[in-house]
NULUM-730197 format. One record per residue (C-alpha): residue number from 1; residue in three letters; x, y, z. Coordinates in steps of 0.25 Angstrom, whole numbers, plus 5000, padded with zeros to 4 digits. Layout:
site num=NUM | residuo=ALA | x=X | y=Y | z=Z .
...
END
This chain:
site num=1 | residuo=UNK | x=5032 | y=4980 | z=4926 .
site num=2 | residuo=UNK | x=5027 | y=4994 | z=4928 .
site num=3 | residuo=UNK | x=5034 | y=5003 | z=4937 .
site num=4 | residuo=UNK | x=5021 | y=5006 | z=4945 .
site num=5 | residuo=UNK | x=5018 | y=4991 | z=4947 .
site num=6 | residuo=UNK | x=5033 | y=4989 | z=4952 .
site num=7 | residuo=UNK | x=5031 | y=5000 | z=4962 .
site num=8 | residuo=UNK | x=5019 | y=4994 | z=4968 .
site num=9 | residuo=UNK | x=5025 | y=4981 | z=4969 .
site num=10 | residuo=UNK | x=5036 | y=4986 | z=4977 .
site num=11 | residuo=UNK | x=5026 | y=4994 | z=4986 .
site num=12 | residuo=UNK | x=5018 | y=4981 | z=4988 .
site num=13 | residuo=UNK | x=5031 | y=4975 | z=4993 .
site num=14 | residuo=UNK | x=5032 | y=4985 | z=5004 .
site num=15 | residuo=UNK | x=5018 | y=4984 | z=5010 .
site num=16 | residuo=UNK | x=5011 | y=4971 | z=5016 .
site num=17 | residuo=UNK | x=4999 | y=4973 | z=5007 .
site num=18 | residuo=UNK | x=4993 | y=4981 | z=4996 .
site num=19 | residuo=UNK | x=4983 | y=4988 | z=5006 .
site num=20 | residuo=UNK | x=4994 | y=4994 | z=5014 .
site num=21 | residuo=UNK | x=5001 | y=4999 | z=5001 .
site num=22 | residuo=UNK | x=4989 | y=5005 | z=4995 .
site num=23 | residuo=UNK | x=4986 | y=5012 | z=5008 .
site num=24 | residuo=UNK | x=5000 | y=5018 | z=5009 .
site num=25 | residuo=UNK | x=5000 | y=5022 | z=4994 .
site num=26 | residuo=UNK | x=4986 | y=5029 | z=4997 .
site num=27 | residuo=UNK | x=4992 | y=5037 | z=5008 .
site num=28 | residuo=UNK | x=5005 | y=5040 | z=5000 .
site num=29 | residuo=UNK | x=4999 | y=5044 | z=4987 .
site num=30 | residuo=UNK | x=4987 | y=5051 | z=4993 .
site num=31 | residuo=UNK | x=4978 | y=5042 | z=4984 .
site num=32 | residuo=UNK | x=4966 | y=5033 | z=4986 .
site num=33 | residuo=UNK | x=4966 | y=5018 | z=4986 .
site num=34 | residuo=UNK | x=4960 | y=5017 | z=4972 .
site num=35 | residuo=UNK | x=4971 | y=5026 | z=4966 .
site num=36 | residuo=UNK | x=4982 | y=5017 | z=4973 .
site num=37 | residuo=UNK | x=4975 | y=5005 | z=4967 .
site num=38 | residuo=UNK | x=4975 | y=5011 | z=4953 .
site num=39 | residuo=UNK | x=4990 | y=5013 | z=4954 .
site num=40 | residuo=UNK | x=4993 | y=4999 | z=4959 .
site num=41 | residuo=UNK | x=4985 | y=4994 | z=4948 .
site num=42 | residuo=UNK | x=4992 | y=5003 | z=4938 .
site num=43 | residuo=UNK | x=4980 | y=5009 | z=4933 .
site num=44 | residuo=UNK | x=4986 | y=5023 | z=4938 .
site num=45 | residuo=UNK | x=5000 | y=5026 | z=4936 .
site num=46 | residuo=UNK | x=5008 | y=5032 | z=4948 .
site num=47 | residuo=UNK | x=5012 | y=5046 | z=4946 .
site num=48 | residuo=UNK | x=5027 | y=5050 | z=4947 .
site num=49 | residuo=UNK | x=5024 | y=5057 | z=4960 .
site num=50 | residuo=UNK | x=5017 | y=5044 | z=4966 .
site num=51 | residuo=UNK | x=5029 | y=5035 | z=4961 .
site num=52 | residuo=UNK | x=5038 | y=5044 | z=4969 .
site num=53 | residuo=UNK | x=5030 | y=5045 | z=4981 .
site num=54 | residuo=UNK | x=5029 | y=5030 | z=4982 .
site num=55 | residuo=UNK | x=5043 | y=5027 | z=4979 .
site num=56 | residuo=UNK | x=5048 | y=5037 | z=4989 .
site num=57 | residuo=UNK | x=5038 | y=5032 | z=5000 .
site num=58 | residuo=UNK | x=5041 | y=5017 | z=4998 .
site num=59 | residuo=UNK | x=5056 | y=5019 | z=4995 .
site num=60 | residuo=UNK | x=5055 | y=5012 | z=4981 .
site num=61 | residuo=UNK | x=5065 | y=5015 | z=4970 .
site num=62 | residuo=UNK | x=5058 | y=5019 | z=4957 .
site num=63 | residuo=UNK | x=5071 | y=5018 | z=4950 .
site num=64 | residuo=UNK | x=5072 | y=5003 | z=4954 .
site num=65 | residuo=UNK | x=5058 | y=5000 | z=4948 .
site num=66 | residuo=UNK | x=5060 | y=5008 | z=4935 .
site num=67 | residuo=UNK | x=5073 | y=5001 | z=4932 .
site num=68 | residuo=UNK | x=5069 | y=4988 | z=4938 .
site num=69 | residuo=UNK | x=5082 | y=4987 | z=4947 .
site num=70 | residuo=UNK | x=5079 | y=4979 | z=4959 .
site num=71 | residuo=UNK | x=5093 | y=4982 | z=4965 .
site num=72 | residuo=UNK | x=5090 | y=4997 | z=4965 .
site num=73 | residuo=UNK | x=5083 | y=5002 | z=4978 .
site num=74 | residuo=UNK | x=5078 | y=5015 | z=4984 .
site num=75 | residuo=UNK | x=5085 | y=5019 | z=4997 .
site num=76 | residuo=UNK | x=5083 | y=5032 | z=5006 .
site num=77 | residuo=UNK | x=5095 | y=5038 | z=5012 .
site num=78 | residuo=UNK | x=5093 | y=5045 | z=5025 .
site num=79 | residuo=UNK | x=5105 | y=5055 | z=5023 .
site num=80 | residuo=UNK | x=5099 | y=5060 | z=5009 .
site num=81 | residuo=UNK | x=5085 | y=5060 | z=5015 .
site num=82 | residuo=UNK | x=5087 | y=5069 | z=5027 .
site num=83 | residuo=UNK | x=5102 | y=5073 | z=5029 .
site num=84 | residuo=UNK | x=5105 | y=5073 | z=5044 .
site num=85 | residuo=UNK | x=5108 | y=5087 | z=5049 .
site num=86 | residuo=UNK | x=5108 | y=5084 | z=5064 .
site num=87 | residuo=UNK | x=5109 | y=5073 | z=5073 .
site num=88 | residuo=UNK | x=5095 | y=5075 | z=5078 .
site num=89 | residuo=UNK | x=5090 | y=5074 | z=5065 .
site num=90 | residuo=UNK | x=5096 | y=5060 | z=5063 .
site num=91 | residuo=UNK | x=5091 | y=5055 | z=5075 .
site num=92 | residuo=UNK | x=5077 | y=5060 | z=5073 .
site num=93 | residuo=UNK | x=5077 | y=5055 | z=5058 .
site num=94 | residuo=UNK | x=5082 | y=5041 | z=5063 .
site num=95 | residuo=UNK | x=5071 | y=5041 | z=5073 .
site num=96 | residuo=UNK | x=5060 | y=5045 | z=5063 .
site num=97 | residuo=UNK | x=5064 | y=5035 | z=5053 .
site num=98 | residuo=UNK | x=5064 | y=5024 | z=5064 .
site num=99 | residuo=UNK | x=5050 | y=5028 | z=5069 .
site num=100 | residuo=UNK | x=5045 | y=5025 | z=5055 .
site num=101 | residuo=UNK | x=5051 | y=5011 | z=5056 .
site num=102 | residuo=UNK | x=5046 | y=5009 | z=5070 .
site num=103 | residuo=UNK | x=5032 | y=5012 | z=5066 .
site num=104 | residuo=UNK | x=5031 | y=5000 | z=5057 .
site num=105 | residuo=UNK | x=5025 | y=4988 | z=5063 .
site num=106 | residuo=UNK | x=5033 | y=4975 | z=5066 .
site num=107 | residuo=UNK | x=5046 | y=4981 | z=5061 .
site num=108 | residuo=UNK | x=5059 | y=4974 | z=5063 .
site num=109 | residuo=UNK | x=5073 | y=4980 | z=5062 .
site num=110 | residuo=UNK | x=5085 | y=4972 | z=5057 .
site num=111 | residuo=UNK | x=5098 | y=4980 | z=5060 .
site num=112 | residuo=UNK | x=5112 | y=4976 | z=5055 .
site num=113 | residuo=UNK | x=5122 | y=4985 | z=5059 .
site num=114 | residuo=UNK | x=5137 | y=4987 | z=5060 .
site num=115 | residuo=UNK | x=5136 | y=4996 | z=5072 .
site num=116 | residuo=UNK | x=5126 | y=4998 | z=5084 .
site num=117 | residuo=UNK | x=5113 | y=5002 | z=5078 .
site num=118 | residuo=UNK | x=5111 | y=5017 | z=5079 .
site num=119 | residuo=UNK | x=5099 | y=5017 | z=5087 .
site num=120 | residuo=UNK | x=5106 | y=5011 | z=5099 .
site num=121 | residuo=UNK | x=5115 | y=5022 | z=5101 .
site num=122 | residuo=UNK | x=5103 | y=5030 | z=5105 .
site num=123 | residuo=UNK | x=5103 | y=5022 | z=5118 .
site num=124 | residuo=UNK | x=5115 | y=5030 | z=5122 .
site num=125 | residuo=UNK | x=5113 | y=5045 | z=5119 .
site num=126 | residuo=UNK | x=5128 | y=5048 | z=5119 .
site num=127 | residuo=UNK | x=5132 | y=5037 | z=5109 .
site num=128 | residuo=UNK | x=5120 | y=5042 | z=5100 .
site num=129 | residuo=UNK | x=5125 | y=5056 | z=5101 .
site num=130 | residuo=UNK | x=5139 | y=5052 | z=5097 .
site num=131 | residuo=UNK | x=5134 | y=5044 | z=5085 .
site num=132 | residuo=UNK | x=5126 | y=5056 | z=5080 .
site num=133 | residuo=UNK | x=5138 | y=5065 | z=5082 .
site num=134 | residuo=UNK | x=5147 | y=5056 | z=5073 .
site num=135 | residuo=UNK | x=5136 | y=5055 | z=5062 .
site num=136 | residuo=UNK | x=5133 | y=5070 | z=5063 .
site num=137 | residuo=UNK | x=5148 | y=5074 | z=5062 .
site num=138 | residuo=UNK | x=5152 | y=5063 | z=5051 .
site num=139 | residuo=UNK | x=5140 | y=5059 | z=5043 .
site num=140 | residuo=UNK | x=5130 | y=5071 | z=5044 .
site num=141 | residuo=UNK | x=5141 | y=5081 | z=5045 .
site num=142 | residuo=UNK | x=5133 | y=5090 | z=5055 .
site num=143 | residuo=UNK | x=5141 | y=5102 | z=5055 .
site num=144 | residuo=UNK | x=5139 | y=5105 | z=5071 .
site num=145 | residuo=UNK | x=5146 | y=5092 | z=5074 .
site num=146 | residuo=UNK | x=5159 | y=5094 | z=5065 .
site num=147 | residuo=UNK | x=5167 | y=5103 | z=5075 .
site num=148 | residuo=UNK | x=5160 | y=5097 | z=5088 .
site num=149 | residuo=UNK | x=5166 | y=5086 | z=5096 .
site num=150 | residuo=UNK | x=5157 | y=5076 | z=5102 .
site num=151 | residuo=UNK | x=5151 | y=5078 | z=5116 .
site num=152 | residuo=UNK | x=5138 | y=5072 | z=5122 .
site num=153 | residuo=UNK | x=5132 | y=5086 | z=5122 .
site num=154 | residuo=UNK | x=5134 | y=5089 | z=5107 .
site num=155 | residuo=UNK | x=5121 | y=5083 | z=5102 .
site num=156 | residuo=UNK | x=5109 | y=5088 | z=5110 .
site num=157 | residuo=UNK | x=5103 | y=5077 | z=5118 .
site num=158 | residuo=UNK | x=5089 | y=5081 | z=5113 .
site num=159 | residuo=UNK | x=5092 | y=5071 | z=5102 .
site num=160 | residuo=UNK | x=5091 | y=5060 | z=5113 .
site num=161 | residuo=UNK | x=5076 | y=5060 | z=5112 .
site num=162 | residuo=UNK | x=5077 | y=5056 | z=5097 .
site num=163 | residuo=UNK | x=5087 | y=5046 | z=5100 .
site num=164 | residuo=UNK | x=5078 | y=5040 | z=5111 .
site num=165 | residuo=UNK | x=5067 | y=5039 | z=5102 .
site num=166 | residuo=UNK | x=5076 | y=5032 | z=5091 .
site num=167 | residuo=UNK | x=5081 | y=5021 | z=5101 .
site num=168 | residuo=UNK | x=5068 | y=5019 | z=5108 .
site num=169 | residuo=UNK | x=5061 | y=5016 | z=5094 .
site num=170 | residuo=UNK | x=5072 | y=5007 | z=5090 .
site num=171 | residuo=UNK | x=5071 | y=5000 | z=5103 .
site num=172 | residuo=UNK | x=5056 | y=4996 | z=5099 .
site num=173 | residuo=UNK | x=5060 | y=4990 | z=5086 .
site num=174 | residuo=UNK | x=5063 | y=4975 | z=5084 .
site num=175 | residuo=UNK | x=5077 | y=4973 | z=5078 .
site num=176 | residuo=UNK | x=5086 | y=4963 | z=5074 .
site num=177 | residuo=UNK | x=5100 | y=4968 | z=5074 .
site num=178 | residuo=UNK | x=5114 | y=4963 | z=5069 .
site num=179 | residuo=UNK | x=5126 | y=4968 | z=5076 .
site num=180 | residuo=UNK | x=5141 | y=4966 | z=5074 .
site num=181 | residuo=UNK | x=5153 | y=4968 | z=5084 .
site num=182 | residuo=UNK | x=5156 | y=4981 | z=5077 .
site num=183 | residuo=UNK | x=5143 | y=4988 | z=5080 .
site num=184 | residuo=UNK | x=5150 | y=4997 | z=5091 .
site num=185 | residuo=UNK | x=5163 | y=5000 | z=5082 .
site num=186 | residuo=UNK | x=5157 | y=5012 | z=5074 .
site num=187 | residuo=UNK | x=5153 | y=5020 | z=5086 .
site num=188 | residuo=UNK | x=5165 | y=5016 | z=5094 .
site num=189 | residuo=UNK | x=5174 | y=5020 | z=5083 .
site num=190 | residuo=UNK | x=5167 | y=5034 | z=5082 .
site num=191 | residuo=UNK | x=5168 | y=5036 | z=5097 .
site num=192 | residuo=UNK | x=5184 | y=5034 | z=5096 .
site num=193 | residuo=UNK | x=5186 | y=5041 | z=5083 .
site num=194 | residuo=UNK | x=5179 | y=5054 | z=5089 .
site num=195 | residuo=UNK | x=5187 | y=5052 | z=5102 .
site num=196 | residuo=UNK | x=5200 | y=5050 | z=5093 .
site num=197 | residuo=UNK | x=5198 | y=5063 | z=5085 .
site num=198 | residuo=UNK | x=5194 | y=5071 | z=5098 .
site num=199 | residuo=UNK | x=5179 | y=5073 | z=5094 .
site num=200 | residuo=UNK | x=5174 | y=5071 | z=5108 .
site num=201 | residuo=UNK | x=5172 | y=5084 | z=5116 .
site num=202 | residuo=UNK | x=5176 | y=5074 | z=5128 .
site num=203 | residuo=UNK | x=5183 | y=5061 | z=5125 .
site num=204 | residuo=UNK | x=5176 | y=5056 | z=5137 .
site num=205 | residuo=UNK | x=5163 | y=5056 | z=5129 .
site num=206 | residuo=UNK | x=5170 | y=5046 | z=5120 .
site num=207 | residuo=UNK | x=5172 | y=5036 | z=5131 .
site num=208 | residuo=UNK | x=5157 | y=5039 | z=5136 .
site num=209 | residuo=UNK | x=5153 | y=5034 | z=5122 .
site num=210 | residuo=UNK | x=5160 | y=5021 | z=5124 .
site num=211 | residuo=UNK | x=5153 | y=5019 | z=5137 .
site num=212 | residuo=UNK | x=5140 | y=5022 | z=5130 .
site num=213 | residuo=UNK | x=5144 | y=5011 | z=5119 .
site num=214 | residuo=UNK | x=5146 | y=5001 | z=5131 .
site num=215 | residuo=UNK | x=5132 | y=5005 | z=5136 .
site num=216 | residuo=UNK | x=5126 | y=5004 | z=5123 .
site num=217 | residuo=UNK | x=5132 | y=4990 | z=5120 .
site num=218 | residuo=UNK | x=5127 | y=4985 | z=5134 .
site num=219 | residuo=UNK | x=5113 | y=4990 | z=5131 .
site num=220 | residuo=UNK | x=5113 | y=4983 | z=5117 .
site num=221 | residuo=UNK | x=5118 | y=4970 | z=5124 .
site num=222 | residuo=UNK | x=5106 | y=4971 | z=5134 .
site num=223 | residuo=UNK | x=5097 | y=4973 | z=5122 .
site num=224 | residuo=UNK | x=5102 | y=4961 | z=5115 .
site num=225 | residuo=UNK | x=5100 | y=4953 | z=5128 .
site num=226 | residuo=UNK | x=5085 | y=4958 | z=5129 .
site num=227 | residuo=UNK | x=5083 | y=4957 | z=5114 .
site num=228 | residuo=UNK | x=5075 | y=4970 | z=5115 .
site num=229 | residuo=UNK | x=5079 | y=4985 | z=5113 .
site num=230 | residuo=UNK | x=5077 | y=4995 | z=5124 .
site num=231 | residuo=UNK | x=5083 | y=5008 | z=5129 .
site num=232 | residuo=UNK | x=5093 | y=5007 | z=5140 .
site num=233 | residuo=UNK | x=5088 | y=5007 | z=5154 .
site num=234 | residuo=UNK | x=5074 | y=5006 | z=5148 .
site num=235 | residuo=UNK | x=5063 | y=4997 | z=5141 .
site num=236 | residuo=UNK | x=5060 | y=5006 | z=5130 .
site num=237 | residuo=UNK | x=5060 | y=4999 | z=5117 .
site num=238 | residuo=UNK | x=5060 | y=4983 | z=5118 .
site num=239 | residuo=UNK | x=5061 | y=4981 | z=5103 .
site num=240 | residuo=UNK | x=5066 | y=4967 | z=5101 .
site num=241 | residuo=UNK | x=5080 | y=4966 | z=5096 .
site num=242 | residuo=UNK | x=5088 | y=4954 | z=5090 .
site num=243 | residuo=UNK | x=5103 | y=4957 | z=5089 .
site num=244 | residuo=UNK | x=5113 | y=4948 | z=5081 .
site num=245 | residuo=UNK | x=5128 | y=4948 | z=5079 .
site num=246 | residuo=UNK | x=5134 | y=4947 | z=5065 .
site num=247 | residuo=UNK | x=5148 | y=4949 | z=5061 .
site num=248 | residuo=UNK | x=5147 | y=4944 | z=5047 .
site num=249 | residuo=UNK | x=5141 | y=4956 | z=5040 .
site num=250 | residuo=UNK | x=5145 | y=4970 | z=5043 .
site num=251 | residuo=UNK | x=5134 | y=4980 | z=5038 .
site num=252 | residuo=UNK | x=5130 | y=4994 | z=5039 .
site num=253 | residuo=UNK | x=5118 | y=4997 | z=5047 .
site num=254 | residuo=UNK | x=5106 | y=4990 | z=5041 .
site num=255 | residuo=UNK | x=5092 | y=4991 | z=5046 .
site num=256 | residuo=UNK | x=5081 | y=4982 | z=5040 .
site num=257 | residuo=UNK | x=5067 | y=4985 | z=5044 .
site num=258 | residuo=UNK | x=5057 | y=4975 | z=5042 .
site num=259 | residuo=UNK | x=5042 | y=4975 | z=5045 .
site num=260 | residuo=UNK | x=5029 | y=4969 | z=5039 .
site num=261 | residuo=UNK | x=5026 | y=4981 | z=5031 .
site num=262 | residuo=UNK | x=5039 | y=4988 | z=5028 .
site num=263 | residuo=UNK | x=5054 | y=4985 | z=5027 .
site num=264 | residuo=UNK | x=5066 | y=4994 | z=5026 .
site num=265 | residuo=UNK | x=5081 | y=4994 | z=5026 .
site num=266 | residuo=UNK | x=5090 | y=5005 | z=5032 .
site num=267 | residuo=UNK | x=5105 | y=5004 | z=5030 .
site num=268 | residuo=UNK | x=5116 | y=5014 | z=5033 .
site num=269 | residuo=UNK | x=5123 | y=5023 | z=5023 .
site num=270 | residuo=UNK | x=5133 | y=5033 | z=5028 .
site num=271 | residuo=UNK | x=5129 | y=5029 | z=5042 .
site num=272 | residuo=UNK | x=5120 | y=5033 | z=5049 .
site num=273 | residuo=UNK | x=5112 | y=5037 | z=5036 .
site num=274 | residuo=UNK | x=5105 | y=5025 | z=5030 .
site num=275 | residuo=UNK | x=5097 | y=5021 | z=5017 .
site num=276 | residuo=UNK | x=5083 | y=5015 | z=5018 .
site num=277 | residuo=UNK | x=5076 | y=5006 | z=5008 .
site num=278 | residuo=UNK | x=5062 | y=4998 | z=5009 .
site num=279 | residuo=UNK | x=5066 | y=4991 | z=4996 .
site num=280 | residuo=UNK | x=5060 | y=4977 | z=4997 .
site num=281 | residuo=UNK | x=5071 | y=4969 | z=4990 .
site num=282 | residuo=UNK | x=5082 | y=4976 | z=4999 .
site num=283 | residuo=UNK | x=5074 | y=4973 | z=5011 .
site num=284 | residuo=UNK | x=5072 | y=4959 | z=5007 .
site num=285 | residuo=UNK | x=5087 | y=4958 | z=5005 .
site num=286 | residuo=UNK | x=5091 | y=4964 | z=5018 .
site num=287 | residuo=UNK | x=5081 | y=4955 | z=5026 .
site num=288 | residuo=UNK | x=5087 | y=4943 | z=5020 .
site num=289 | residuo=UNK | x=5101 | y=4949 | z=5024 .
site num=290 | residuo=UNK | x=5097 | y=4951 | z=5038 .
site num=291 | residuo=UNK | x=5092 | y=4937 | z=5039 .
site num=292 | residuo=UNK | x=5105 | y=4931 | z=5034 .
site num=293 | residuo=UNK | x=5113 | y=4940 | z=5043 .
site num=294 | residuo=UNK | x=5104 | y=4937 | z=5056 .
site num=295 | residuo=UNK | x=5106 | y=4922 | z=5052 .
site num=296 | residuo=UNK | x=5121 | y=4923 | z=5053 .
site num=297 | residuo=UNK | x=5121 | y=4932 | z=5066 .
site num=298 | residuo=UNK | x=5122 | y=4928 | z=5080 .
site num=299 | residuo=UNK | x=5112 | y=4934 | z=5090 .
site num=300 | residuo=UNK | x=5116 | y=4943 | z=5101 .
site num=301 | residuo=UNK | x=5102 | y=4946 | z=5107 .
site num=302 | residuo=UNK | x=5095 | y=4937 | z=5116 .
site num=303 | residuo=UNK | x=5101 | y=4925 | z=5124 .
site num=304 | residuo=UNK | x=5115 | y=4927 | z=5117 .
site num=305 | residuo=UNK | x=5123 | y=4931 | z=5129 .
site num=306 | residuo=UNK | x=5136 | y=4926 | z=5126 .
site num=307 | residuo=UNK | x=5137 | y=4931 | z=5111 .
site num=308 | residuo=UNK | x=5131 | y=4944 | z=5116 .
site num=309 | residuo=UNK | x=5140 | y=4946 | z=5127 .
site num=310 | residuo=UNK | x=5152 | y=4944 | z=5118 .
site num=311 | residuo=UNK | x=5146 | y=4953 | z=5107 .
site num=312 | residuo=UNK | x=5145 | y=4965 | z=5117 .
site num=313 | residuo=UNK | x=5157 | y=4962 | z=5125 .
site num=314 | residuo=UNK | x=5165 | y=4964 | z=5111 .
site num=315 | residuo=UNK | x=5158 | y=4977 | z=5109 .
site num=316 | residuo=UNK | x=5161 | y=4983 | z=5123 .
site num=317 | residuo=UNK | x=5176 | y=4979 | z=5120 .
site num=318 | residuo=UNK | x=5175 | y=4988 | z=5108 .
site num=319 | residuo=UNK | x=5169 | y=4999 | z=5116 .
site num=320 | residuo=UNK | x=5181 | y=4997 | z=5126 .
site num=321 | residuo=UNK | x=5191 | y=4998 | z=5116 .
site num=322 | residuo=UNK | x=5186 | y=5011 | z=5110 .
site num=323 | residuo=UNK | x=5185 | y=5016 | z=5125 .
site num=324 | residuo=UNK | x=5199 | y=5013 | z=5127 .
site num=325 | residuo=UNK | x=5204 | y=5020 | z=5114 .
site num=326 | residuo=UNK | x=5196 | y=5033 | z=5118 .
site num=327 | residuo=UNK | x=5202 | y=5032 | z=5132 .
site num=328 | residuo=UNK | x=5216 | y=5033 | z=5126 .
site num=329 | residuo=UNK | x=5212 | y=5045 | z=5118 .
site num=330 | residuo=UNK | x=5206 | y=5051 | z=5131 .
site num=331 | residuo=UNK | x=5220 | y=5050 | z=5139 .
END
């Protein structure tokens, strides 16, 4: 089968119908419909530039087509595409990417995670600022953070506007989320570690972050009860949510976005960086993976009071243990 023919077959798998594909290609290649039809029939050969534009736009690996290797796929890696130079840039970039997802009609997010979804930290600005500080110092290697201890004044609160937009947008999406009893461990370990190495300007701030973790867990429990996402003390959001508990499979943060027109897969690589693909076979595989995982999980949202109460009580005990260890350091 010719390369051009295989390429268009893969494109047709992305779109609901050929009409949408043709319209999109007209806009992408700046060609009339008759010119697109000639290329679809094979009467006109795509130029090298057109091949490159199409493959880049739809995240298709030309190597996989040429070598007929279905196991080879095309991914975008966020850290290569736009290296993070500031925490403000990260939040704005995350919000910009997520706005594109929110604009797609009838979308649903499936989110499997080994820690609290990053969006939820934006509910409580001090926690969100601390996470940005940790990533900025360790992952992004932001020079300004290397010699500075953490304080709540370190990162300007101008970033709060972007964080508010991020969480408000996430609260509008319909999601199915899979959590484990370890979801709070990463952040609590980070809080204790930075308290232990004297990275807080004031160790009382570490205790304040533990208080915020308790507040975040309380709010997440309320969202599970309501089965809707919203900002604390507000009705902003109201996106439906289904939360399940699974201890059988530990995974990195994986987001599968599904809509009638587009599907995409996001997974962390060197957290909080992520790789992205729209590969049909991998999306099919991941959709089946989620279905299996959901079928073997227990529900936390809705009328599951006993199971939910036990789950969050265990998480609060983890926070309390961290708080007590920090109190020993503070004495």
